[in-house]
C-alpha positions, 0 to 999 in steps of 0.5 A: 526403282529410285524415287525422292518426287511424288511418283505411282507405279503400277503393274510393273517388274523390276528385276536386279541381277542377284548381286549385293550391287542391287541393292534396293527393289524401291528406295524412297527418299525425302518428301514425295510420296508414292504409291506401289501396286500389282507389281513385282521385285525381284532379286534385290538387296532390299525389298523396300528402303526408306530413308533420309529426309525430315517430312512425313511423305505418305508411301502405299504399297498394295498387292506387290511381290518382293521375291528372291530378296537377298537380306531385308524385305522391308527396312522403313525409316521415315515418314508413313508407309502402308503395306498391305496384301504384299509378299516379302520372300528370301532367296531360297539359296540364303541360309536365313538372314535379314528382316522381313519387315522393319520399322525405325523409331522415327517411323510410322507403319499401317500394315496387314495381309502380308506373307513374309517368309525366310528371314532370320527376324520376321518383324522388327518394329511391328507387331504383326496380326493374325492377317499374316501368312508366315509360310513358303508363298509356293510360286509357280516358278521361283527360279525362272522368275515366275512368280505366278501363285501355285495351286495350294499357295498360302497366298491364294485368298488371304489378302484383304479387299483392296478393290478401290486401288487395285481391281485387276492384276498384273495381268488384267484379271479381275480381283477378286477372282473367287471371292477374296482377294489374293496376296501379291501381284497376281490373282489365282484365277483357277477355280479348282486351285482356290481352296488352301490346305490350312492343316493336314491330319494323317491318320493310320 
């Protein structure tokens, strides 16, 4: 997805071919505003790249999933970017590499409630708060491009209220399904798996 004008993208799936030629899931240039919600991007080198232009466009990415990323989750250099309730996960076949979320000196980023996993350097230019999750997202079947959340995923019940922008998920399910929003494009709708394990202690 490349945009140098004003664009709104929702309820969409984008898939690269997994090569280093499939460069950017989202590439935002120039002065255009961009809003992306409830979307899935997989098998790209960069999940998000903002570059070029001297203006300060507003860009917003909410409740979206960036999976099987080859290098950087977010590489943000121009303008304002808001990122909330998103998942950024390096492809499992890669040893750790790249940045999870990188912000350049001339850019600004508002962010919270994101899951970042697998990258060599999770954050650069930003400081995450306690709303972040740094664990494997636990998709249903990542190899088969099924990025629904599996039972016990740390992204379940870990998001913030984004209902003003995303009252439904990618498949039309009401958000939130069980009181708290999920991270990523899909809401977890099964009641028996909506609780996630925070800590496990075994005693003998």
